C-alpha positions in Angstrom: 0.1 -0.1 -0.2 1.4 3.3 -1.1 1.4 6.1 1.6 -1.1 9.1 0.8 0.8 12.7 0.6 -1.5 13.8 3.2 -0.3 11.0 5.5 3.5 11.9 4.7 2.8 15.4 5.4 1.2 14.3 9.0 4.2 12.2 9.7 6.5 15.3 8.7 4.4 17.3 11.1 4.1 14.9 14.0 8.0 15.1 13.7 8.6 18.9 13.8 6.3 18.7 16.9 8.3 15.9 18.4 11.6 17.8 17.6 10.1 20.7 19.6 9.2 18.9 22.7 12.7 17.0 22.5 14.2 19.6 25.2 13.5 19.0 29.0 13.1 22.6 29.8 10.2 22.7 27.2 8.8 19.6 28.8 9.2 21.4 32.2 7.0 24.3 30.9 4.4 21.7 29.5 4.2 20.4 33.0 4.0 23.9 34.6 1.2 24.7 32.1 -0.9 21.9 32.6 -2.4 23.1 35.5 -3.7 26.5 33.5 -2.4 29.4 32.1 1.0 31.2 33.6 2.6 34.5 33.1 6.2 34.6 31.7 7.2 35.8 35.2 5.7 32.9 36.9 7.2 30.6 34.2 10.6 32.0 35.1 10.3 31.7 38.9 9.2 27.9 38.2 11.6 26.8 36.0 14.8 29.0 37.8 16.1 29.9 34.3 16.6 33.5 32.9 13.5 35.4 31.2 15.3 35.4 27.8 15.7 31.5 27.8 12.0 30.9 29.1 10.7 33.5 26.4 12.6 31.6 23.7 11.2 28.2 24.4 7.6 29.9 24.6 8.0 31.5 21.2 9.0 28.3 19.7 6.4 26.3 21.4 3.7 29.1 20.4 5.1 28.7 16.7 4.2 25.0 16.5 0.9 25.7 17.6 1.9 23.7 21.0 1.0 26.8 23.3 -1.3 29.8 22.9 -0.1 33.2 24.1 -2.8 36.0 25.5 -1.5 39.5 26.2 -3.1 41.4 29.0 -1.7 45.1 30.0 2.5 44.5 30.1 1.9 40.7 30.9 1.9 37.8 28.4 0.1 34.6 29.6 0.8 31.2 28.2 -1.2 28.1 27.8 -1.7 24.6 26.3 -2.9 24.9 23.0 -4.7 21.6 22.8 -5.1 19.2 26.1 -4.2 16.4 24.3 -0.6 17.5 24.4 -0.2 17.1 28.0 -1.8 13.8 27.7 0.7 12.6 25.1 3.4 13.9 27.3 1.8 12.2 30.5 1.5 8.6 28.3 5.4 8.9 27.5 6.3 9.8 31.0 4.2 6.8 32.2 6.1 4.5 29.1 9.4 5.5 30.7 8.6 5.0 34.1 7.3 1.6 33.2 10.4 0.9 31.3 12.5 2.0 34.1 10.8 0.2 37.0 11.4 -2.9 34.4 15.3 -2.0 34.2 15.4 -2.0 38.0 13.8 -5.6 38.5 16.3 -7.0 36.3 19.3 -5.4 37.7 17.7 -6.5 41.3 17.5 -10.0 39.9 21.2 -10.3 38.9 
């Protein structure tokens, strides 16, 4: 079966989103935003990194459609654009946790 162009395009877009999420700091941002929107200042405080660094990560994720931004006065608030992003990250974290537990069991049995 030959893959449709639309399906190939979808795989390419999926790979782009996965590349965007391939940063531990960006995953931390998603973790911080899963409870609701936060200002850039709040995220800087939570992550403990310079504002310029946080802003750069936020801009990349907003550009890829992972986050959405809202301006209120001088503050910009960010939130998750689609809750399924959080679900996908949570699912991957669960898979990794299970893998680590399995490796630990194997090591304990040596």
